[in-house]
MARFIRO-328382 format. One record per residue (C-alpha): x, y, z; residue number from 1; residue in one letter. Coordinates in Angstrom, 3 decimals. Each point is the difference from the previous one (the first is absolute). Layout:
BEGIN
- X	Y	Z	NUM	A
...
//
This chain:
BEGIN
- -8.750	-58.223	47.114	1	M
- 0.874	-2.635	2.606	2	A
- 1.474	1.441	3.187	3	L
- 3.527	-1.245	-0.703	4	D
- -0.142	0.443	-3.763	5	H
- 2.612	2.290	-1.507	6	V
- -0.988	1.572	-3.318	7	R
- 2.584	1.545	-2.312	8	V
- -1.591	2.962	-1.774	9	S
- 2.877	1.632	-1.915	10	T
- 3.492	-0.927	-1.186	11	R
- 2.514	2.757	-0.755	12	H
- 3.213	-0.454	-1.984	13	T
- 2.607	2.399	1.360	14	L
- 3.285	1.259	-1.394	15	N
- 2.698	2.447	1.004	16	C
- -1.118	3.583	0.567	17	A
- 3.014	1.083	-2.059	18	N
- -0.108	-1.821	-3.361	19	E
- 3.724	0.625	-0.580	20	A
- 0.862	-2.303	2.923	21	T
- -0.733	-3.133	-2.030	22	I
- 1.989	1.234	-2.989	23	A
- 3.078	0.440	2.196	24	A
- -0.183	-3.566	1.344	25	L
- 2.023	-2.876	-1.480	26	E
- -2.176	-2.427	-1.986	27	S
- -0.275	-2.809	0.766	28	P
- 0.636	0.765	3.642	29	F
- 2.522	-2.431	1.477	30	S
- -0.476	-1.794	3.306	31	L
- 2.842	-1.371	2.080	32	G
- 1.021	-3.433	1.322	33	P
- -1.708	0.580	3.347	34	M
- -3.220	0.457	-2.009	35	D
- 0.646	-2.999	-2.255	36	H
- -0.173	-2.445	2.917	37	T
- -3.619	0.924	0.829	38	V
- -2.769	-2.256	-1.398	39	P
- -1.658	1.535	-3.045	40	A
- -3.544	-0.287	1.351	41	T
- 0.540	1.422	3.501	42	L
- -1.178	3.439	1.130	43	T
- 0.583	2.281	2.983	44	I
- -3.280	1.323	1.318	45	E
- -1.616	1.601	3.008	46	A
- -3.387	1.215	1.204	47	I
- -0.056	3.375	1.763	48	L
- -3.279	0.831	1.752	49	V
- -0.907	3.520	1.137	50	Y
- -2.950	0.992	2.199	51	R
- -1.748	3.248	-0.990	52	K
- -0.543	2.558	2.780	53	P
- -3.712	0.658	0.484	54	T
- 0.380	3.735	-0.665	55	N
- 1.525	-0.468	-3.464	56	L
- -2.230	-0.456	-3.081	57	P
- 0.687	-3.118	-2.090	58	D
- 1.066	2.005	-3.039	59	D
- 2.659	1.781	2.051	60	N
- 1.600	-3.117	1.480	61	F
- 2.569	-1.713	-2.195	62	L
- -1.761	1.062	-3.218	63	P
- 0.800	-2.091	-3.055	64	V
- 0.674	3.075	-2.154	65	K
- 2.864	1.142	2.239	66	R
- 1.366	-3.539	0.319	67	L
- -0.122	-0.305	-3.790	68	N
- 2.070	3.161	-0.392	69	L
- 2.420	-1.088	2.748	70	A
- 0.684	-3.315	-1.762	71	V
- 0.803	1.839	-3.258	72	S
- 2.548	2.209	1.759	73	H
- 1.383	-3.041	1.844	74	L
- 0.618	-1.701	-3.363	75	L
- 2.303	2.866	-0.957	76	D
- 2.371	-1.507	2.586	77	Y
- -0.827	-3.640	-0.804	78	Y
- -0.637	0.143	-3.777	79	P
- 0.953	-3.638	-0.602	80	H
- -3.156	-1.004	1.897	81	L
- -2.042	1.116	-3.034	82	T
- 1.438	-2.878	-2.077	83	G
- -0.616	-3.740	-0.177	84	R
- 2.265	-2.870	0.966	85	L
- 1.440	-2.040	-2.844	86	Q
- 2.806	-2.466	-0.622	87	Q
- 3.071	1.318	-1.766	88	N
- 0.431	-1.924	-3.253	89	A
- 3.789	-0.214	0.352	90	V
- 0.754	-0.408	3.729	91	S
- -3.376	-1.578	0.928	92	L
- 0.030	2.305	3.020	93	A
- -3.142	1.877	0.981	94	P
- -0.044	3.668	-0.995	95	D
- -2.641	2.673	-0.544	96	I
- -1.355	0.942	-3.424	97	G
- -3.118	1.828	-1.229	98	S
- 0.957	3.047	2.067	99	L
- -2.953	2.345	0.224	100	G
- -2.615	-2.783	-0.055	101	A
- -0.974	1.397	3.385	102	G
- -0.681	-0.842	3.611	103	A
- -3.610	-0.545	1.071	104	E
- -2.308	1.512	2.612	105	L
- -3.301	-1.753	0.703	106	W
- -2.965	1.638	1.728	107	E
- -2.181	-2.328	2.055	108	A
- -2.780	0.118	2.587	109	Q
- -0.966	-2.246	2.899	110	C
- -3.231	0.654	1.993	111	P
- 1.419	-1.444	3.210	112	R
- 1.047	2.330	2.828	113	R
- 3.471	-0.301	1.513	114	L
- -1.414	-0.013	3.535	115	V
- -1.685	-3.317	-0.802	116	S
- 3.337	-1.428	-1.187	117	I
- 1.905	1.041	3.128	118	A
- 0.848	-2.834	2.373	119	E
- -1.959	1.569	2.838	120	S
- -1.145	3.365	1.233	121	A
- 2.613	-0.263	2.746	122	L
- 3.076	-0.445	-2.184	123	S
- -1.329	1.543	-3.221	124	A
- 2.598	-2.081	-1.866	125	R
- -0.647	-0.853	-3.611	126	I
- 1.348	-3.406	-1.031	127	L
- 0.788	-0.796	-3.610	128	V
- -1.703	-3.387	0.326	129	I
- -3.300	1.821	0.719	130	R
- 0.196	2.141	-3.124	131	L
- -1.900	-1.113	-3.135	132	P
- 1.644	-3.204	-1.263	133	D
- 2.789	0.442	2.593	134	S
- 1.053	3.211	-1.741	135	G
- 0.244	-1.491	-3.494	136	N
- -3.171	1.776	-1.147	137	A
- 1.703	3.313	0.837	138	L
- 2.884	-0.609	-2.433	139	L
- -0.030	0.471	-3.782	140	P
- -0.279	-3.328	-1.789	141	I
- 3.341	-1.638	-0.814	142	F
- 0.205	-3.015	-2.299	143	H
- 2.728	-2.169	1.551	144	S
- 0.878	-2.089	-3.063	145	T
- 3.154	0.110	-2.092	146	M
- -1.985	0.977	-3.076	147	G
- -1.636	2.959	1.728	148	A
- 3.167	1.538	1.465	149	V
- 0.681	2.154	-3.072	150	S
- -3.564	1.368	0.048	151	H
- -0.355	0.815	3.692	152	N
- 0.790	3.588	1.005	153	P
- 3.152	0.053	2.132	154	I
- -1.580	2.514	2.396	155	F
- -3.701	0.125	0.843	156	A
- -2.147	1.516	2.764	157	I
- -3.606	-0.617	0.976	158	Q
- -1.797	2.775	1.903	159	H
- -3.001	-1.477	1.844	160	T
- -2.482	2.275	1.758	161	R
- -1.960	-1.681	2.819	162	F
- -3.539	0.813	1.073	163	G
- 1.323	2.076	2.908	164	C
- 2.169	2.143	-2.293	165	G
- 3.199	-1.776	1.045	166	G
- 2.471	-1.019	-2.694	167	V
- 2.201	-2.995	-0.731	168	A
- 2.971	0.326	-2.339	169	L
- 0.976	-3.360	-1.479	170	G
- 3.444	0.496	-1.527	171	I
- 1.714	-2.635	-2.112	172	R
- 3.439	0.062	-1.653	173	V
- 1.699	-2.828	-1.846	174	H
- 2.645	-1.567	2.247	175	H
- 2.603	-0.100	-2.787	176	Q
- 0.362	3.787	0.212	177	V
- 0.224	0.421	3.789	178	C
- -0.068	-1.697	3.393	179	D
- -2.105	0.861	3.076	180	A
- 2.254	2.878	1.074	181	N
- -0.009	1.485	-3.494	182	G
- -3.772	-0.443	-0.097	183	F
- -0.502	1.916	3.261	184	M
- 2.329	2.734	-1.283	185	Q
- -2.281	0.326	-3.044	186	L
- -3.108	0.242	2.211	187	V
- 1.615	2.642	2.224	188	R
- 1.040	1.985	-3.092	189	D
- -3.577	-0.175	-1.282	190	L
- -1.294	1.277	3.344	191	A
- 2.554	2.843	-0.023	192	E
- -1.012	1.160	-3.488	193	I
- -3.704	-0.322	0.859	194	Y
- 0.494	2.220	3.085	195	K
- 1.863	2.601	-2.061	196	Q
- -2.877	0.140	-2.507	197	L
- -2.474	0.217	2.897	198	R
- 1.902	2.965	1.424	199	D
- 0.480	1.606	-3.454	200	S
- 3.761	-0.533	0.116	201	S
- 2.090	-1.047	-3.031	202	P
- -0.066	-3.826	-0.216	203	P
- 3.703	-0.607	0.508	204	T
- 2.070	-2.682	1.698	205	L
- 3.002	1.722	1.562	206	I
- 1.964	-3.248	-0.157	207	S
- -0.789	-1.894	-3.248	208	P
- 0.004	-3.800	0.129	209	P
- 2.715	-2.163	-1.523	210	E
- -1.911	-2.079	-2.553	211	I
- 2.923	-1.622	-1.836	212	Y
- 1.075	-3.427	1.220	213	S
- 3.615	-0.543	0.981	214	H
- 2.088	-2.691	-1.702	215	F
- -2.227	0.274	-3.104	216	R
- 2.879	-0.702	-2.339	217	G
- -0.921	3.000	-2.123	218	T
- 3.152	1.955	0.776	219	N
- 2.053	-2.103	-2.449	220	S
- 2.372	-1.771	2.386	221	P
- 3.423	-0.742	-1.408	222	S
- 0.850	-3.476	-1.264	223	A
- 2.154	-0.624	3.072	224	S
- -2.777	1.122	2.377	225	Q
- -2.482	-2.264	-1.736	226	K
- 2.442	-2.924	0.025	227	E
- 0.602	0.489	3.727	228	K
- -3.744	0.117	0.706	229	A
- -0.674	-3.187	-1.994	230	L
- 2.866	-1.852	1.735	231	A
- -1.727	0.379	3.370	232	F
- -1.786	-3.083	1.365	233	N
- -3.165	1.381	1.659	234	P
- -1.167	-1.962	3.055	235	P
- -3.708	0.637	-0.672	236	D
- -0.345	-0.051	-3.814	237	F
- 0.831	-2.241	-2.939	238	C
- -0.752	-0.327	-3.707	239	L
- -2.616	-2.381	-1.319	240	D
- -0.505	0.111	-3.750	241	E
- -3.279	-1.882	0.315	242	S
- -1.505	2.927	1.895	243	V
- -1.150	2.989	-2.033	244	T
- -2.649	1.511	2.250	245	A
- -1.419	-0.229	3.491	246	M
- -2.676	-2.638	0.227	247	S
- -3.460	0.851	1.220	248	E
- -0.765	-1.335	3.454	249	V
- -3.547	-0.564	1.163	250	S
- -0.860	0.607	3.624	251	A
- -0.521	-3.080	2.139	252	P
- -3.737	-0.291	0.685	253	P
- 0.403	-0.949	3.657	254	S
- 1.699	3.172	1.263	255	V
- -1.483	3.062	1.577	256	Y
- 1.394	3.226	1.425	257	T
- -0.610	1.454	3.439	258	C
- 1.093	3.389	1.318	259	P
- 1.886	-0.202	3.302	260	L
- 0.988	2.858	2.287	261	R
- 2.937	-0.094	2.380	262	F
- -0.843	2.668	2.567	263	Q
- 2.685	1.823	1.939	264	G
- -0.532	-2.385	2.925	265	E
- 0.484	-3.002	-2.328	266	D
- 3.267	1.428	-1.310	267	L
- 1.292	0.577	3.532	268	V
- -0.904	-3.609	0.861	269	A
- 1.846	-1.251	-3.112	270	L
- 3.055	2.075	0.874	271	R
- 0.006	-1.404	3.546	272	N
- -0.389	-3.535	-1.336	273	A
- 2.883	0.593	-2.413	274	A
- 2.449	1.003	2.736	275	T
- 2.884	-2.449	0.287	276	A
- 0.905	-1.387	3.440	277	P
- 3.369	1.732	-0.244	278	I
- -0.651	3.702	-0.477	279	T
- 3.580	1.036	-0.700	280	Q
- 0.321	0.729	-3.691	281	G
- -3.746	-0.538	-0.494	282	Q
- -1.137	0.426	-3.603	283	T
- -2.621	2.717	-0.341	284	R
- -2.643	-1.378	-2.337	285	F
- -2.226	2.220	-2.114	286	T
- -3.794	-0.230	0.081	287	R
- 0.163	-1.657	-3.402	288	F
- 2.446	-2.658	1.216	289	E
- -2.048	-0.697	3.141	290	L
- -3.302	-0.359	-1.858	291	I
- 1.607	-2.055	-2.776	292	S
- 1.616	-2.339	2.539	293	A
- -3.274	-0.471	1.864	294	Y
- -1.946	-0.767	-3.181	295	L
- 2.797	-2.176	-1.418	296	Y
- 0.041	-2.227	3.072	297	Q
- -3.751	-0.128	0.606	298	R
- -0.902	-0.709	-3.638	299	I
- 2.583	-2.780	-0.290	300	Y
- -1.285	-1.600	3.204	301	Q
- -3.553	0.217	-1.358	302	A
- 0.979	-1.605	-3.324	303	R
- 1.674	-2.868	1.863	304	V
- -3.121	-0.371	2.139	305	Q
- -2.147	-0.256	-3.141	306	V
- 2.175	-2.911	-1.179	307	L
- -0.209	-1.694	3.407	308	R
- -3.791	0.357	0.026	309	D
- -0.061	-1.761	-3.359	310	K
- 2.024	-2.866	1.471	311	G
- 3.001	0.722	-2.229	312	A
- 3.497	-1.190	0.963	313	T
- 2.255	3.027	0.374	314	L
- 2.838	-0.059	-2.525	315	D
- 2.387	2.810	0.918	316	L
- 1.441	0.141	-3.525	317	D
- -3.498	0.325	-1.449	318	A
- -0.703	2.802	2.496	319	L
- 3.010	2.011	-1.192	320	Q
- -2.041	2.264	-2.365	321	P
- -2.295	0.925	2.896	322	L
- 3.000	1.270	1.987	323	R
- 0.963	2.548	-2.638	324	G
- -0.160	3.698	0.854	325	F
- 0.139	2.682	-2.697	326	W
- -0.152	3.740	0.370	327	T
- 0.612	3.238	-1.879	328	T
- 2.721	2.591	0.573	329	M
- -0.237	3.579	-1.215	330	D
- 3.284	0.805	-1.759	331	M
- -0.522	3.783	0.123	332	R
- 1.622	0.240	3.405	333	D
- 3.293	1.915	-0.026	334	S
- 1.699	-3.035	1.562	335	T
- -1.157	-2.221	-2.852	336	R
- 0.049	0.916	-3.708	337	L
- 0.078	3.744	0.620	338	K
- -2.891	0.659	-2.346	339	L
- -1.533	3.485	-0.155	340	P
- -2.388	0.815	2.840	341	A
- -2.829	0.586	-2.502	342	R
- 0.685	-3.185	-1.994	343	Y
- -3.304	-1.239	-1.490	344	F
- 0.771	-3.333	-1.776	345	P
- 0.354	-3.366	1.682	346	N
- 2.826	-0.057	2.524	347	A
- -0.571	-3.284	1.785	348	V
- 2.257	-2.930	0.822	349	H
- -1.554	-3.206	1.359	350	C
- 2.176	-1.796	2.561	351	P
- -1.075	-3.368	1.360	352	S
- 0.921	-2.368	2.794	353	T
- -1.163	-3.192	1.657	354	S
- -0.145	-0.989	3.656	355	A
- 0.173	-3.554	1.285	356	S
- -3.075	-2.051	0.856	357	H
- 1.100	-0.167	3.626	358	E
- 0.392	3.775	0.272	359	L
- -3.385	0.763	-1.529	360	L
- -1.723	-2.697	2.074	361	E
- 1.553	0.708	3.383	362	Q
- 2.404	2.946	-0.226	363	G
- -0.328	3.307	1.813	364	A
- -1.347	2.973	-1.933	365	L
- 3.285	1.866	0.267	366	W
- 1.772	-2.907	-1.713	367	Q
- -2.435	0.104	-2.942	368	V
- 0.251	3.792	-0.190	369	A
- 3.787	-0.315	-0.068	370	R
- -0.199	-2.281	-3.069	371	V
- -2.023	2.661	-1.852	372	I
- 2.184	2.851	1.264	373	H
- 3.181	-1.766	-1.138	374	D
- -1.463	-0.767	-3.444	375	A
- -0.771	3.695	-0.548	376	I
- 3.244	1.353	1.422	377	H
- 2.274	-2.492	-1.752	378	S
- -0.965	1.135	-3.500	379	V
- 3.085	0.981	-2.005	380	D
- -0.938	3.281	-1.705	381	M
- 2.817	-0.243	-2.524	382	N
- -1.256	-3.459	-0.953	383	E
- -3.535	1.340	-0.450	384	V
- 1.360	2.768	-2.250	385	K
- 1.959	-2.527	-2.058	386	Q
- -3.113	-2.146	-0.431	387	Q
- -1.940	2.870	-1.517	388	F
- 2.954	0.942	-2.219	389	E
- 0.108	-3.637	-1.169	390	W
- -3.696	0.135	-0.972	391	I
- 0.490	3.337	-1.772	392	A
- 2.882	-1.466	-2.049	393	A
- -2.010	-3.001	-1.241	394	Q
- -0.795	0.234	-3.725	395	P
- -3.204	-2.018	0.499	396	N
- -1.636	0.930	3.269	397	K
- -2.947	-2.296	-0.623	398	G
- 2.269	-2.901	0.985	399	H
- 0.753	1.390	3.475	400	V
- -1.753	-1.740	2.862	401	R
- 0.412	-0.627	3.709	402	Y
- 2.067	-3.065	0.875	403	K
- -2.444	-0.851	2.777	404	V
- -3.660	0.888	-0.315	405	M
- -1.889	0.852	3.169	406	I
- -1.436	-3.328	1.204	407	P
- -3.651	-0.486	0.864	408	D
- -0.722	0.203	3.705	409	G
- 2.999	2.083	1.112	410	C
- -0.422	3.443	1.562	411	L
- 0.499	3.080	-2.181	412	V
- 0.022	3.138	2.161	413	A
- -0.001	3.220	-1.989	414	T
- 0.343	3.333	1.728	415	Q
- -2.271	2.905	-0.812	416	W
- 0.612	1.476	3.450	417	S
- 3.218	1.864	-0.958	418	R
- -2.106	2.256	-2.193	419	G
- -2.220	1.397	2.789	420	K
- -2.967	-0.418	-2.274	421	T
- -2.337	2.400	1.851	422	Y
- 2.416	2.946	-0.056	423	V
- -0.189	2.630	-2.755	424	G
- -3.060	-1.443	-1.766	425	V
- -2.565	2.546	1.204	426	D
- -1.782	1.762	-2.883	427	F
- -2.650	2.274	1.480	428	D
- -0.567	2.034	3.146	429	V
- -2.966	0.476	2.324	430	A
- -1.752	3.354	0.419	431	A
- 2.379	0.833	2.869	432	N
- 3.024	-0.629	-2.218	433	G
- 0.933	-3.324	1.644	434	K
- 1.430	-2.535	-2.432	435	R
- -2.192	-3.028	-0.677	436	I
- 2.184	-3.068	0.367	437	A
- -1.158	-3.308	-1.488	438	P
- -1.983	-2.365	2.210	439	S
- 1.543	-2.951	-1.817	440	L
- 2.993	-0.660	-2.250	441	V
- 0.276	-3.628	-1.012	442	S
- 0.624	-2.299	-2.945	443	P
- -3.157	-1.704	-1.213	444	A
- -0.356	-3.772	0.248	445	F
- 0.512	-0.363	-3.737	446	S
- 0.741	-3.206	-1.879	447	E
- 3.722	0.695	-0.497	448	G
- 0.546	0.110	3.767	449	Y
- -2.013	-3.101	0.937	450	R
- 3.136	-2.036	0.643	451	V
- 0.186	-2.531	2.823	452	D
- 2.522	1.380	2.498	453	G
- 0.060	3.672	-1.073	454	L
- 0.149	2.554	2.821	455	A
- -0.214	3.687	-0.963	456	I
- 1.204	1.971	3.040	457	I
- -1.169	3.621	0.062	458	M
- 0.091	3.107	2.118	459	S
- -3.241	1.346	1.487	460	T
- -1.762	3.281	0.671	461	E
- 1.935	0.182	3.282	462	E
- 3.043	1.129	-2.046	463	E
- -1.832	3.265	-0.708	464	L
- 0.831	3.102	2.010	465	P
- -2.271	0.037	3.055	466	R
- -1.919	3.073	-1.234	467	R
- -1.148	-1.903	-3.101	468	Q
- -1.293	-3.093	1.763	469	R
- -3.491	-0.826	1.067	470	N
- -0.233	0.307	3.768	471	R
- -1.234	-3.564	0.200	472	R
- 3.273	-1.260	-1.489	473	S
- 2.390	1.815	2.322	474	L
- 2.565	-2.337	1.466	475	D
- 1.857	0.341	3.251	476	Q
- 3.189	1.986	-0.389	477	D
- 2.182	-2.767	1.333	478	N
- -1.211	-2.682	-2.403	479	L
- 1.269	-0.667	-3.527	480	P
- -2.361	0.714	-2.895	481	C
- -2.254	-2.873	-1.032	482	A
- 0.837	-2.037	-3.113	483	V
- -2.496	-1.598	-2.400	484	D
- 0.546	-3.264	-1.863	485	V
- -2.012	-1.316	-2.944	486	N
- 0.666	-3.729	0.347	487	L
- -0.957	-2.603	-2.612	488	T
- -0.023	-3.672	0.956	489	L
- -1.603	-3.284	-0.911	490	D
- -3.304	-0.499	1.817	491	R
- 1.283	-3.082	1.794	492	S
- 2.825	2.082	1.528	493	V
- -2.439	2.716	1.056	494	W
- -2.119	-2.665	1.700	495	D
- 2.956	-0.943	2.225	496	V
- 1.101	3.574	0.740	497	L
- -3.500	1.156	0.843	498	N
- -0.260	-2.572	2.769	499	N
- 2.678	1.946	1.855	500	D
- -1.491	2.909	2.022	501	P
- 3.272	1.981	-0.161	502	D
- 0.081	-0.136	-3.790	503	F
- -3.734	0.542	-0.314	504	L
- 0.342	3.248	1.979	505	A
- 2.051	1.429	-2.882	506	L
- -2.932	-0.211	-2.402	507	H
- -1.234	3.431	-0.989	508	S
//
């Protein structure tokens, strides 16, 4: 076996531990309008890598048998994940049929040792780009075509044992059933049940998840309620009878993804740079807003530089798509749609904005950050609610589409950092009882996310309680926690950015 080769040895089909759980579930299982807006071929996925302590035998560190049992008990709380996505014959909305077809768990082996994958002996950091096939080989195979959607398992895990005894869990869930926050909730619930089985405790979630989508239209709204919903003119959506399904989009061949890390010192520098000359009434920007503003401005400047290097005449109207900024907002917040705290389905709204050419070319960072801040904080929550009610009321949901599709070359900044991805996903313990936190939690560089201008902004291991961190990763108490970004751009844009020492220093 080649050093980086990953070999799948066994595939398990898993179902609920309690068979009666499926029988009690509605069939087909309805999704909601926040789920309907997600492309049919997109998944949510992450690689979690765990180093094995030297004093633990391989068969006692994250054993597949216990993980297998944990997944079965987890499915008692998420039984719809045993089904398959399909298109409702009447509404043309996606729903879930074939309940009980099962989730999947794959066993795999890789002869490589994690120490050889780590960035250096000094940092001991494991980067997803250094994993086999940039992490893709550690995920169960997913066929990203419209025809394959109904055959793919909605929920699948690959357990890969490395030559050193360390383990990678590649977890994949179809995006139409949950967003990144729901996904991380699922992973934390799996870890909780696994730990209970490890400690011989009853596998029970004290607070069950909310798996039913809101605004599903299944509660038989009155004629007047439906009429009111249909009368609304949604700002983001329209009907197009020529559209019956999401089209398949192939990844541009010229893009590649790099992991960036904004250290605590970088974040302090960004905050200082984003301080307005007049401090009275100064807007306090979040880490997400600061990083997004920095990337938004720098990437636009680099794209303009690419055009100048080609000798192109700058047409400001033609540059308009490149000035677009799109992001995601979690609607679970109590100040937003007041969804349950344990809400699993998609709960994302996608606001957008656009700054002027002059601002992005020459403006101060605080001015760019203010544009992003205002776009997020100006969202009308009642309007968002009405939009989803409008979708739910449509008799033919296959005709619903966005009024404006995300243009090529704009920046799409999506936030994984709210989920504190390293917290609560420890499965096993060392001989001294210390919890073994993951060395890496990251999306893989899979085909569905190879989009020019996509920035996935994530929390890091520095969010962990200090007692769980590797000593080498300890930050100074007075610095903010580092933030990671998986950034995908056209190669020509990378060529410009990588000539800047300040930007190059962010490369992991």
